[in-house]
C-alpha positions as CSV (number, residue, x, y, z in Angstrom):
1,X,-0.1,-0.1,0.0
2,X,2.6,2.7,-0.9
3,X,1.5,6.2,-0.3
4,X,-1.9,5.5,1.0
5,X,-3.4,6.5,4.3
6,X,-4.6,2.9,5.0
7,X,-1.4,2.1,7.2
8,X,-2.5,4.9,9.5
9,X,-5.7,3.0,10.6
10,X,-4.2,0.3,12.7
11,X,-1.9,3.0,14.1
12,X,-4.8,5.1,15.3
13,X,-6.3,2.0,16.8
14,X,-3.0,1.2,18.8
15,X,-2.8,4.7,19.8
16,X,-6.3,4.6,21.1
17,X,-5.5,1.4,23.1
18,X,-2.2,2.7,24.5
19,X,-2.2,6.5,24.1
20,X,0.7,7.2,26.7
21,X,3.0,4.3,25.2
22,X,2.7,5.1,21.4
23,X,3.4,8.2,19.5
24,X,1.2,8.3,16.5
25,X,3.2,11.0,14.9
26,X,6.4,8.9,15.1
27,X,4.4,5.9,13.8
28,X,3.2,8.1,10.7
29,X,6.9,9.3,10.2
30,X,8.0,5.6,10.0
31,X,5.3,4.9,7.4
32,X,6.5,7.8,5.3
33,X,10.1,6.9,5.8
34,X,9.8,3.2,4.7
35,X,7.9,4.1,1.6
36,X,10.7,6.3,0.2
37,X,12.2,3.0,-1.1
38,X,9.3,2.0,-3.4
39,X,9.0,5.7,-4.4
40,X,12.6,5.7,-5.4
41,X,12.4,2.5,-7.5
42,X,9.2,3.5,-9.1
43,X,10.9,6.8,-10.3
44,X,13.8,4.8,-11.6
45,X,11.5,2.3,-13.3
46,X,13.0,-0.6,-11.6
47,X,11.3,-3.7,-10.3
48,X,10.9,-4.8,-7.6
49,X,9.9,-1.7,-5.9
50,X,9.8,-3.3,-2.5
51,X,13.1,-4.3,-1.4
52,X,15.4,-4.4,1.7
53,X,13.4,-2.0,3.8
54,X,10.3,-3.9,3.2
55,X,11.8,-6.8,5.1
56,X,11.6,-7.0,8.9
57,X,15.5,-6.7,9.1
58,X,15.3,-3.6,6.9
59,X,12.4,-2.4,9.0
60,X,14.4,-2.6,12.1
61,X,16.7,0.1,10.5
62,X,13.6,2.3,9.5
63,X,12.4,2.0,13.1
64,X,15.8,3.2,14.5
65,X,15.8,6.2,11.9
66,X,12.2,7.0,12.8
67,X,12.9,7.0,16.5
68,X,16.2,9.0,16.1
69,X,14.9,11.5,13.4
70,X,11.1,11.2,14.0
71,X,11.1,12.2,17.6
72,X,12.4,15.6,17.3
73,X,10.8,16.2,13.9
74,X,7.4,15.1,15.2
75,X,7.8,17.1,18.3
76,X,8.5,20.2,16.2
77,X,5.5,19.4,13.9
78,X,3.2,18.9,16.9
79,X,4.3,22.2,18.6
80,X,3.6,23.9,15.2
81,X,0.2,22.5,14.9
82,X,-0.6,23.4,18.4
83,X,0.8,26.9,17.7
84,X,3.2,26.5,20.8
85,X,6.4,26.9,18.6
86,X,7.9,30.2,18.8
87,X,11.0,30.4,16.6
88,X,13.8,30.6,19.0
89,X,16.4,28.0,19.8
90,X,15.2,27.4,23.2
91,X,11.5,26.8,22.3
92,X,12.6,24.8,19.2
93,X,14.9,22.6,21.5
94,X,12.0,22.2,23.9
95,X,9.7,21.1,21.3
96,X,12.0,18.4,19.9
97,X,11.8,16.8,23.4
98,X,7.9,16.8,23.4
99,X,7.6,13.2,22.6
100,X,9.0,10.8,25.3
101,X,11.5,8.0,24.4
102,X,9.1,5.1,25.1
103,X,6.2,6.4,23.0
104,X,8.6,7.3,20.2
105,X,10.3,4.0,20.2
106,X,7.2,2.1,20.2
107,X,5.6,4.3,17.6
108,X,8.6,3.8,15.3
109,X,8.8,0.1,15.8
110,X,5.0,-0.6,15.4
111,X,5.0,1.6,12.4
112,X,7.9,0.0,10.6
113,X,6.9,-3.7,11.4
114,X,3.2,-3.3,10.7
115,X,4.1,-1.7,7.4
116,X,5.9,-4.8,6.4
117,X,3.1,-6.9,7.6
118,X,0.5,-5.1,5.8
119,X,2.3,-4.7,2.4
120,X,3.2,-8.6,2.7
121,X,-0.4,-9.3,2.2
122,X,-0.9,-7.0,-0.7
123,X,2.4,-6.9,-2.7
124,X,3.9,-9.9,-4.3
125,X,7.4,-8.6,-4.6
126,X,7.9,-8.2,-0.8
127,X,10.2,-10.7,0.9
128,X,9.5,-10.0,4.6
129,X,12.1,-12.4,5.9
130,X,15.0,-11.5,3.5
131,X,17.8,-12.1,3.4
132,X,17.2,-15.3,5.4
133,X,14.2,-16.6,3.5
134,X,12.7,-15.6,0.0
135,X,9.1,-16.7,0.7
136,X,6.1,-14.4,1.6
137,X,3.5,-16.7,3.3
138,X,1.1,-13.8,3.9
139,X,0.8,-12.7,0.2
140,X,-2.9,-12.6,-0.6
141,X,-3.9,-14.1,2.8
142,X,-7.0,-12.0,2.6
143,X,-8.1,-9.9,-0.3
144,X,-7.0,-6.2,-0.9
145,X,-10.6,-5.1,-0.2
146,X,-10.6,-7.0,3.1
147,X,-7.3,-5.5,4.0
148,X,-8.4,-1.9,3.1
149,X,-11.7,-2.5,5.1
150,X,-9.8,-3.7,8.1
151,X,-7.4,-0.8,8.0
152,X,-10.3,1.8,7.5
153,X,-12.5,0.3,10.4
154,X,-9.4,0.2,12.6
155,X,-8.7,4.0,11.7
156,X,-12.3,5.0,12.4
157,X,-12.6,3.1,15.6
158,X,-9.3,4.4,16.7
159,X,-10.1,8.1,15.7
160,X,-13.5,7.7,17.6
161,X,-11.9,6.5,20.8
162,X,-9.1,9.2,20.6
163,X,-11.8,11.8,19.9
164,X,-13.9,10.7,23.0
165,X,-10.7,10.9,25.1
166,X,-9.8,14.3,23.7
167,X,-13.5,15.6,24.6
168,X,-13.0,14.1,28.2
169,X,-10.0,16.3,28.8
170,X,-11.9,19.6,27.7
């Protein structure tokens, strides 16, 4: 599912289930980061488009990069959205620390590994266990329509729960 919002659905549900333990913004950052790989190969006109970073080993590197880079970038983005970011060195440094380490790490890891899992169901060129094994036992385990429906329902339910939690704090 390159470049689709469907990956965000399960992330929203997980965030709703464990709001203090998962950063949704770092989760989303890892989703975007991992899809740079197929974008590159699509632009180059090369196949397969899903390669190293669409394996669980490659996703480990994506998770680490998303944690290291995504935590400060997501903190700045959240501060800007909340209009709490004043462009000074002090406030920028403070904003980069908005997201705690554990939620950033879990968001990055869940994002990267769930991306490989979901794409393994949909794309024939994914080798999730590479370089150790070349098979993909999840390919077409369910239909693309069922996969999209699952992701959509997960996202709607997650957004609903998060919305109710947000209203409770007001």
